[in-house]
TORKOLFI-525713 format. One record per atom (N, C-alpha, C, O): residue in one letter; x, y, z. Coordinates in steps of 0.02 Angstrom, whole numbers, plus 50000, padded with zeros to 5 digits. Example, Ala and Ser with C-alpha at 12.3 -4.5 7.8 and 13.67 -1.06 7.14 Angstrom:
A506604971650390;A506154977550390;A506604983550390;A507124983450423;S506424988850354;S506844994750357;S506455000250394;S506705005750402;
# end
This chain:
M449255249350706;M449795255150727;M449805258850671;M449965257050614;S449585264750692;S449685270650630;S450485271650611;S450915268550643;Q450645275550564;Q451085277250565;Q451305281350604;Q451905280550614;G451035286150634;G451185291950685;G451505289650739;G451915293050770;E451315282650758;E451695277350825;E452315274750802;E452785273050838;D452285274250712;D453005269050721;D453685274750724;D453735280550705;L454145270550756;L454725275950738;L455185271650695;L455245265550692;V455515277150660;V456065274450622;V456865278150644;V456995283850664;V457235273350631;V457935276350653;V458435276950598;V458595272050565;V458665282650587;V459135283950510;V459755284450540;V459785289050580;T460225281450535;T460885281750556;T461395286750506;T461355286750444;G461785290150540;G462175294750474;G461575299950448;G461585302050391;A461045301850494;A460585306350467;A460675311850434;A460265313150391;T461205316350446;T461495323450417;T461645321250362;T461635326350327;G461795316150323;G462125313250260;G461725315250189;G461185317750203;Y461815314950130;Y461505317450093;Y460895313350069;Y460385315650044;I461065305650083;I460615301850041;I459905302850121;I459315304150110;A460285301350213;A460015300650239;A459645306050264;A459275305050313;Q459695312150236;Q459355318550249;Q458545317450204;Q458015318850232;H458575314150120;H458175313550099;H457685308450131;H457105309750148;C457975303350136;C457455297350199;C457085300850266;C456535299550291;V457585305650286;V457055308950339;V456635311350313;V456135307850318;L456525316950279;L456225321350253;L455315316550226;L454735318150239;Q455615310050181;Q454985307950164;Q454805303650219;Q454235301250220;L455135302650254;L454875297350321;L454375301750366;L453855299850392;L454675308350367;L454235312550397;L453575316350359;L453155318250399;E453485317150314;E453145317350254;E452585312050250;E452005313550236;A452775306350262;A452565300950268;A451955297950325;A451495293850315;G452195302250396;G451985302150453;G452225297850516;G451965296150569;Y452945296650476;Y453105293150549;Y453465297950579;Y453515303750558;R453855294850651;R454285301050681;R455015296850664;R455115291650632;V455295299750685;V456085297850659;V456545299650727;V456415303450774;R457175295050715;R457745297350768;R458255297550706;R458235294350654;G458525300350718;G459125299650683;G459965299550719;G460105302050773;T460325296950683;T461025295750728;T461585298650683;T461625297050624;A462005302750710;A462415305550690;A463255304350733;A463225302850792;R463765304850710;R464405306650731;R464375313350770;R464635312750826;N464175318750759;N464355324550766;N463485326850799;N463185324650751;P463095328850833;P462585327950843;P462525338150831;P462025340950808;S463035341150849;S463025348350827;S462655350550767;S462485356450767;R462505347150719;R462105351050666;R461425346950660;R461145344950608;A461235346150723;A460565344750727;A460045351450720;A459485351450694;E460265354950739;E459785363650728;E459945365850676;E459655370850655;R460385363350647;R460565366250571;R459895360250501;R459555361850453;L460005355050529;L459785348250488;L458985350350503;L458635351050453;K458685351250571;K457915352950570;K457525358850535;K457005359450502;E458085363550562;E457835370550511;E457835369650431;E457465373150396;A458245365050405;A458345362950336;A457615358650319;A457185359750277;L457665353150372;L456875348750370;L456225353550374;L455745352650336;G456235359350428;G455675360950438;G455395366050392;G454805367850394;R456015369050337;R455645374450275;R455245369150217;R454965370150163;L455365363450256;L454945356750169;L454545353750205;L454095351350171;T454465352250283;T453985348850305;T453795349950365;T454255352550397;N453225349150402;N453035350150488;N453355345650510;N453255339950490;L453935347250567;L454285342950601;L453765339150674;L453785333250694;E453435343650694;E452915342550738;E453075338450815;E452675335250850;G453815339850826;G454115335050863;G454275328750859;G454395324750903;R454265327950773;R454215319750767;R455075319250737;R455105315150690;F455615321750750;F456095322850763;F456495323550805;F456405327250853;E457165319250794;E457665319450835;E458325317050832;E458355310950823;L458845319750837;L459505316850810;L459935315650882;L459925319450931;V460295309750876;V460645307850939;V461095305450924;V461075302450871;Q461735305450963;Q462465303450947;Q462505296050954;Q462225292350995;A463025294250893;A463155286050907;A463615286850842;A463455290350794;T464335282450848;T464745278750790;T464555273250776;T464155269350803;L465105272750702;L465135267650686;L465615262350712;L465585256350698;E466055265350752;E466725265050780;E466735261750872;E467185259550907;Q466045262750882;Q465795262550954;Q465165259550967;Q464665260550931;D465165254651035;D464485253351048;D464215259351082;D463815263051054;D464355259951120;D464125266151156;D463575269951115;D463725274351075;G462945268051128;G462415274451100;G461995268851069;G461405268851085;W462215263851025;W461785261350994;W460995257451025;W460465257550994;D461085254751079;D460555252451102;D459855257751134;D459265256451140;A460245263851148;A459655269251152;A459445270651085;A458875268951068;A459825273451046;A459665274650993;A459085269950951;A458525271950936;L459325264350941;L458555258550939;L458215257050967;L457925251750956;A458025262251035;A457525258851069;A456935261251050;A456835266651024;G456365254951069;G455665256051018;G455765258750944;G455285261750919;A456275257850911;A456115257950828;A455915252350804;A456325247950816;K455295249650763;K455075247750696;K455405245750655;K455325240050633;F455885249650634;F456175249750571;F457005254850587;F457055260250617;V457455251450559;V458025255550551;V458255254950458;V458285250550415;L458365262350463;L458705261950381;L459525263450413;L459625268750443;H459855260450408;H460635258550391;H461035264350335;H461295261850285;V461065269150340;V461275272750282;V462035273650277;V462475273150234;A461975275750367;A462815280150359;A463515274350344;A463515268250356;S464025278350315;S464555273350293;S464915278650267;S464655283050233;P465765278450290;P466235282150259;P466395282850190;P466655278450156;L466185290450162;L466485288550090;L467015295850080;L466825301350060;P467535294350095;P467875301250063;P468105302549992;P468295298549950;Q468045310349991;Q468295311249933;Q469125307249893;Q469245304649839;V469475308549947;V470085303849900;V470185297149951;V470105296550012;P470395292349897;P470585285749936;P471175285149992;P471735287549983;P470965281750049;P471395281850113;P471985276150069;P471935271850025;K472815280650134;K473285275650103;K473175268850134;K473435263750109;D472765268850194;D472605261550213;D471925259250224;D471595261050273;E471665254550170;E471035252950167;E470615252050214;E470015253550208;N470925249050277;N470655247750332;N470355252550362;N469895251050399;E470535259150354;E470215266250364;E469405266450367;E469015269150406;L469325261750298;L468655262750270;L468255254850286;L467685254950311;I468455251050277;I468375243550301;I468115241750364;I467645238150380;G468455244450391;G468235242050465;G467665246550483;G467125243750480;P467665252650501;P467005255350499;P466415254050474;P465925253450510;A466415253550417;A466155249250350;A465675242650384;A465075242550398;R466015239450388;R466055232250408;R465755230350482;R465305226450498;E466145234450519;E465995233950617;E465565237850597;E465075234150599;G465335244150574;G464705245550604;G464325246750596;G463985251150623;T464125240750522;T463435237550505;T463365232650545;T462785231650565;L463975227550572;L463725224050615;L463525227450667;L463105225150705;R463785232850676;R463745235850771;R462925236350773;R462545234350817;V462765240350698;V462195241650704;V461455235350694;V460995235950734;L461425231150656;L461235225650659;L461275220950718;L460905216150713;R461575221250764;R461785215950821;R461135221750867;R460605219150885;A461235226750877;A460765233650920;A460125233450885;A459695236250919;A459905231250828;A459145230450790;A459095224550838;A458735225350888;A459355219350831;A459035211250839;A458935212250912;A458625207150926;R459025215750970;R459215216851034;R458565220151054;R458195219051102;A458515225550994;A457875229251028;A457225228750989;A456755232650982;G457365221350963;G456835219650915;G456615222850871;G456015223950875;V456945225450815;V456775227150767;V456415224650698;V456745221150659;Q455995225850688;Q455665221050613;Q456145221250562;Q456485216250552;R456225226250531;R456695227250493;R457335232650469;R457335238650482;V457775229650439;V458305235150439;V458585236250369;V459025232450351;V458385241350326;V458525240750259;V459295244950262;V459355250250292;L459795242050230;L460405244650224;L460615247650158;L460545244550106;T460905254650160;T461265256250112;T461775254350076;T462305257450084;S461765249350032;S462495246450006;S462705251549960;S462825257349976;S462755248449884;S463135251949825;S463045249449779;S462625244949784;I463355250549708;I463405247049655;I464235245149659;I464525241049623;A464525249049710;A465165248449718;A465085240749752;A465615237549747;A464825239049767;A464765231149790;A464555226549732;A464615220649747;I464355227549680;I464095224949608;I464505222149562;I464535216449538;V464935228749550;V465235227549481;V465765227649472;V465955227249414;F466445228449550;F467195229249538;F467275223649512;F466795219949500;G467905222049500;G468365215849491;G468045210249447;G468145204149447;T467615214449404;T467145207449365;T467185212249298;T467295218249292;P467085207849257;P467285209649182;P466585214249163;P465995212749169;R466985221749132;R466195224649099;R466165226549038;R466065232449022;E466245221548997;E466355222648929;E465895217648891;E465745212248917;G465715219248838;G465025213048795;G464365215148814;G464235221148811;T463905210848833;T463415211048832;T462975210648927;T462395210648947;N463665210248961;N463335207349016;N462975211649050;N463185216949027;V462355213749109;V462065217249115;V462095215949189;V461805210749201;F462365219049248;F462255218449307;F461595219949336;F461205224149316;D461515215049397;D460895215349428;D460945213049498;D461535212449515;E460515211549546;E460595209049613;E460875203949620;E461075202749676;A461005198949567;A461315193149567;A462285194649574;A462715191449604;S462315199749539;S463095200349532;S463295203349588;S462895206349623;W464065202749606;W464495204449671;W465255207849642;W465705204449616;S465265213949653;S466225213349664;S466455207649704;S466265204249752;D467235208249638;D467675203049681;D468185205549723;D468605209449700;T468185203649782;T468695208549842;T469235204449817;T469775207249822;S469255198549791;S470005196249781;S470375200149728;S470975199449717;K470085203349704;K470335206049631;K470755214849651;K470545216349707;D471015217849638;D471245224049641;D470795230749648;D470955235949620;I470295230249683;I469925235049693;I469895241149739;I470285240649786;G469555246349738;G469725251449781;G469485249449831;G469145244349834;A469685255449903;A469715255649961;A468885252549989;A468635247650016;Y468665260749953;Y467825260449964;Y467355254549939;Y466875251649965;E467725253849871;E467135246449850;E467425240349895;E467055235549908;K467995240749915;K467885232949949;K467515234450022;K467295229350050;S467405240950059;S467205242150118;S466395239250095;S466035235450128;K466235242150026;K465425242650040;K465155234650028;K464665232450058;T465585230249974;T465505223749974;T465605219050033;T465175214750041;L466155219450079;L466275216850138;L465785219150192;L465725216050245;A465465224350178;A465085227050252;A464265224150215;A463835225850257;E463985221350166;E463655219950133;E463555212150144;E463055209250165;R464065209950126;R464185202350146;R464185200050223;R463925194750242;A464495204750268;A464315200950328;A463595203550341;A463265199150368;A463255209250330;A462615210350347;A462105205050310;A461545204850334;W462215201950268;W461815194050256;W461885188350282;W461455183950285;D462655188050310;D463025182250332;D462645183750408;D462415178750435;F462555189350440;F462285190650520;F461665187550531;F461525183450575;V461185190850467;V460495189350480;V460475180450479;V460365177250531;E460585177550421;E460675170850417;E460925167650463;E460865161550464;K461265170950510;K461355164750566;K460965166250643;K460995163750700;L460525172550604;L460255172150687;L459775167450701;L459435164750656;P459715166250763;P459225159050787;P458625159550778;P458335164850783;D458305153350761;D457595152650740;D457145158850776;D457485161250821;G456555161950772;G456125163250812;G456355171150797;G455915175250814;S456965174150770;S457135180850766;S456775183450715;S456695180650661;K456475190650737;K455875192450692;K456295198250630;K456005201250585;L457125198750649;L457225204450630;L457495201850525;L457895197850501;E457085205950502;E457215206050424;E457945210650384;E458205214750421;L458145210150337;L458625214150297;L458365214050234;L458155209350200;V458425221450220;V458535222150135;V459095226650130;V459325230350174;T459315225650059;T459815231450057;T459645233249975;T459365230649927;I460005239649992;I459875244149921;I460535247049907;I460955249949941;N460505245349846;N461205246649808;N461095252149750;N460875250649694;P461295258949769;P461025263249713;P461875265649682;P462435265249708;G461655267849621;G462175270649580;G462525277449594;G462745277449651;F462685284649554;F462795287549593;F462395292349577;F462145294149524;V462365295049663;V461825298449680;V461615305349655;V461845309449695;F461375307549619;F461245315949631;F460695318949627;F460265314649635;G460415325049619;G459635324749636;G459735333049689;G460295335249702;P459245335649706;P459425342149752;P459675341849821;P459345337749853;V460225345149862;V460255346749911;V459895350549929;V459635355449901;L459855347350008;L459505351350071;L459755356450116;L459455360850147;D460365355150112;D460915362350158;D461275362150128;D461185361250068;E462095363150166;E462565365850135;E462975358650112;E463465358250075;H462645354050141;H463195346250134;H463145343850051;H462685342250014;V463785344350045;V463695341549971;V464155335449964;V464765335649964;G463685328849957;G464085323549937;G464545323749885;G464775328949861;T464695318049868;T465375315849832;T465075318949758;T465165324149727;S464675312649746;S464395313649667;S464035321249674;S464125324749625;V463695323749719;V463545329949696;V464015333249680;V463935336549629;G464685333749713;G465215336149692;G465515338349644;G465835343549637;L465325331049588;L465315331349522;L464945337349480;L465115340649431;V464425337349517;V464065344949478;V464375349949480;V464605352749430;K464435352149548;K464695358349567;K465535360049540;K465765365649530;R465855354449533;R466495355049510;R466325357449417;R466645361549383;F465805353649399;F465625356249321;F465455364049307;F465595367049256;L465105366749370;L464845372549359;L465235378549383;L465095384549379;T465875374949415;T466115380649436;T466765379249401;T467295380449429;K466745376349335;K467445374049290;K467845374849330;K468175379949325;D468015369849387;D468425366549432;D468815360849401;D469405359449410;M468245357049353;M468455352449327;M468465355249222;M467985354449185;P468965357549206;P468985359449141;P468895354749066;P469015356149007;G468655349149095;G468655342849031;G468265336349067;G468305335549128;C468065334049044;C467745327249042;C468165322249032;C468555322848984;A468205315949076;A468325309349073;A468035304149026;A467425303149028;N468385300848986;N467935294848961;N467495289949010;N467655284049015;W466915292549049;W466815290049094;W466035288849093;W465615293249084;Y465915280649105;Y465035281449095;Y464795279049181;Y465035274349213;L464195284449205;L464055284249256;L463355280949262;L463025282149211;A463055277549303;A462435271849312;A462055280049384;A462225281049442;C461735282249356;C461535287749405;C460875287749405;C460545284849362;V460595291349460;V460025289249504;V459855296649544;V460305299449575;D459465298249542;D459065304749581;D459125300849668;D459095294949684;V459215306449703;V459315306849771;V458425304149804;V458335299949848;R458055306949779;R457375307349794;R457065300149772;R456595297349800;D457345298249730;D457045290549696;D457355285349752;D457105280849786;I458045287949746;I458315281449812;I458075281949897;I458175277749941;A457735288349902;A457505287849972;A456875287849972;A456655291050019;E456275284249922;E455825282549893;E455835275149898;E455365271949922;L456525271749869;L456635264449871;L456815263649934;L456615257949947;H457135266249992;H457275265750050;H456495263450077;H456345257850098;L456135268150073;L455465267250105;L455015260550078;L454795255950112;L454985261350028;L454555255149997;L454985248950010;L454685243850027;A455695248750004;A456025241650043;A455885241750109;A456155236850134;M455585244950150;M455515246650205;M454945243650236;M454925241050292;T454345244550183;T453625243250198;T453405235750167;T453035231550194;S453715235650106;S453345228750064;S453535223550099;S454125223750116;P453105217050120;P453115214250139;P453715209350086;P454145205350106;A453565211150017;A453705206049987;A454465208849966;A454745206349918;A454825214950011;A455525216849988;A455955212350023;A456485211049995;A455805208950091;A456135206050142;A456645202750121;A456505199250073;G457225202350138;G457985196550107;G457965197050036;G458015192149999;Q457885203750014;Q458115203549935;Q458685210249927;Q458755215049965;R458945209049879;R459335215649865;R458965220649796;R458645218549747;F459165227949816;F458855231749740;F459265235449724;F459505239549762;L459415234849673;L459765239249619;L459435245549601;L458935246349566;G459885250849637;G459445257349625;G459855261849584;G460235265949610;T459765260849498;T459935262749462;T459285267049421;T458685266049429;G459625272749370;G459095275149338;G459305275749262;G459335270749226;E459405280749246;E459625281949173;E460555281649173;E460835284149221;S460875279249129;S461485279649127;S461795282349071;S461625281149013;A462415287449096;A462695291849049;A463345293549045;A463705293949095;W463575294748982;W464395297448983;W464495302649012;W464045306849008;M465025304149045;M464975311249085;M465055315449029;M464795320849044;V465295315648968;V465115322648922;V464555323948922;V464315329648932;D464175317648908;D463465318648882;D463045322948959;D462555326648954;M463345321449016;M462975326349069;M463185332049074;M462765336449084;A463935333849067;A464115340449066;A463835344749012;A463895350849018;R463505341648952;R463035345248906;R462575346548904;R462335350548865;I462135341848970;I461375343348978;I461565349249039;I461095353049049;L462175350549081;L462085355449141;L462225361649073;L461895366849075;D462725360349017;D462925367749000;D462205370348957;D461965375948956;E461995365048929;E461075368748900;E460845372248927;E460615377548908;H460855368749005;H460325373749055;H460625378749068;H460315383849057;F461165379449089;F461455383149137;F461705387949102;F461705393349131;R461965387949035;R462465393449019;R462025400349011;R462155405849035;P461515398648974;P461025405948964;P461115410549028;P461015416649023;R461325407249095;R461215411349178;R461935411449178;R462085412349237;G462495411049142;G463245412749146;G463645408049190;G464125409249227;Y463295401349176;Y463755395549208;Y463945390449150;Y463765384549149;S464305393349104;S464745389349046;S465105383549079;S465565384349119;V464835376749057;V465135370049082;V465475368949018;V465225370148962;P466335365249035;P466555362648999;P466335355948969;P466075351949008;T466405354248895;T466065349148890;T466615345148826;T466435341348781;R467165347148839;R467695342948803;R467895337548828;R467855335748887;L468125334948781;L468245325048824;L468765323948807;L468895322548748;F469285324448862;F469895322348878;F469905315548877;F469465311848899;P470855312848827;P470915306448814;P471165303248867;P471325306348918;N471235296648861;N471025291448930;N471955294048964;N472075294149025;W472495295948907;W473155295548952;W473195301748991;W473635301749034;L472755308348986;L472675312149012;L472635312749067;L473045315649102;V471845308649096;V471635307449140;V472115304749175;V472085306249234;H472535301349159;H473045296549195;H473465302949220;H473535303649280;V473675306649188;V474235311549210;V473915315549268;V474275318249309;V473265316049272;V472865321449297;V472905316549380;V472995319349434;A472805309449372;A472705307849442;A473275305149455;A473345300849498;F473835307649413;F474615307149452;F474655313249508;F475025312349557;F474325318849504;F474545324349533;F473505323049584;F473465323749645;D473205322249564;D472405323849596;D472245315749615;D472125312149566;P472235313149670;P472065306949707;P471505304449705;P471415298349703;S470895310149706;S470265310549697;S470005305949629;S469505302449629;V470415306849578;V470325304749497;V470515296849486;V470355293549437;R470895294549540;R471205288349538;R470625282049536;R470795277049504;P469935281949570;P469445276249568;P469325275849516;P469125270349496;I469375283249453;I468815281049412;I469375279149335;I469215280849278;L469905276149348;L470545273349306;L470215266749287;L470375265049230;K469955264049306;K469895256649280;K469295256849242;K469055252449206;A469065263049256;A468185263849210;A468145264349144;A467765262049102;L468865269549144;L468905272149071;L468815271049020;L469285268648989;G468125272148984;G468075269848915;G467715261048921;G467865256648881;K467345260448966;K466965255648982;K466345255648992;K466205260349030;Q465735251848972;Q465115255948977;Q464725249849005;Q464475246048964;P464625248349078;P464345242549100;P463555245549117;P463315250649141;E463335239549091;E462485243849116;E462275239649152;E462545234149157;F461435242749205;F461255237249255;F460655238049247;F460445242749213;S460175232649283;S459395233349280;S459205234749336;S459545232949384;H458655237949343;H458215239649407;H457575236549414;H457105238049450;E457665231049363;E456995227849360;E456655224549416;E456065225249430;R457035221349443;R456795219649521;R456355223449568;R455825221549593;A456705230049576;A456465236449598;A455755238949577;A455305240449616;T455725239249505;T454985240949484;T454575237549456;T454085239949427;R454775229049460;R454015223149470;R453985221849551;R453425222149576;V454465220749588;V454055221249654;V453925226849709;V453565225449757;L454295234749701;L453955237549726;L453765242149687;L453735247449717;G453615242549631;G453475246949581;G453765254049579;G453445259049562;W454405253749597;W454705259849590;W455015260949530;W455315256149503;K455005268049496;K455025271349457;K455585276749449;K455345281649477;P456185278249427;P456655282049436;P456345288349383;P455915288449339;R456825293349413;R456635301549352;R457205298849304;R457575294149315;G457195302349254;G457515303249220;G458125309749219;G458125315149249;L458665306749166;L459505309549200;L459405317849202;L459615321449247;E459015320049139;E459105329249157;E458755331249209;E459005334949251;E458065328849217;E457755332649268;E458165333449345;E458165337949387;T458525326549340;T459115325449398;T459555331649409;T459595335749455;L459885330549347;L460345333949337;L460395342549352;L460865345949374;V459795344249332;V459535349649318;V459445352849401;V459765357649424;A458875348449441;A458825348649502;A459385350449557;A459315353949607;T459965347249534;T460575347249567;T461105353949570;T461525355549612;G460935356549518;G461075361949492;G460835368449519;G461195373249535;E460255368149522;E459755372849538;E459845373549609;E459945379249629;S459845368049660;S460125367349717;S460575370849761;S460535374049813;L461185368449708;L461625371249742;L461935380149726;L462355383949750;I461485380149677;I461235386949692;I461005393949729;I461245399449742;A460355390049739;A459945391649783;A460225391349866;A460035395349908;H460575387149876;H460985387649932;H461605392349952;H461845393550007;G461795394649882;G462425397349888;G463005393449872;G463545396049889;L463025388249846;L463615384249859;L464085383649784;L464565379949774;I463715389049734;I464145388449704;I463975397049669;I464355399449627;
# end
């Protein structure tokens, strides 16, 4: 069967990572069916993709939500592969953690059940380093990899708990499938995802670059981020989808890590000559805590201040031949795309 006959379903197709997955799938010759909570964005998404590749009638967008069973059997009908990218990621933590945990965990199981019924060969689940690093010590020489799991018994954030529980539920589901089921599972655990936006949609991580370039953020927290380019994460999804050796494995998707202030300096060096002066002063931890009191979006990073966790993507390189871009290229591409789309 040629790629042109293979159908891949991408959930949450209007999202940042999912858009790049759709684009790379189309460029590779696949037919793609995307799902979205609100398919009204279909024409805008097709327009954005059409500027970059020839759609040739190979892309459609249908409605399906993580909270309801309706629509999933139809969405996955005839699919050989599923990239389950959709998961709620609010900029401000909810008051009730179950607002995230429920849709993430139950939505993942909903997609997997429909995939099993549809005879899908493999599901690639977009998890996160949020399912790897939280609730565990980050000091010393410990290097996080695919064997690491966040500890949900500890006091961790709603998003971190939702991603961990959703991924755990996915592995449990596949393990309990009856003998003879052909459904395979692979999970991708990206770091903080930056890189070019394809339309006016700005993800949570890209919002950090936008705030730098608009001076909405007057300084930098003492925060260390495991960064990765969205184009590399999309490529990792495709490699995980097609490589026989990937079945049943987790893959940590991180590139170059950096302190927030070093990221600001890269952006300032590149964009200052064009009138975008980026604040590069480092705020003391106590001041970040004060800011978090008034700005809930800052609260999730408080426990990470001053800590320098290291991550290894050795498995993705060894098994899949994956090689992520450098941080400077990624950050510059992020800023350039924000300017090009009139978002700053």
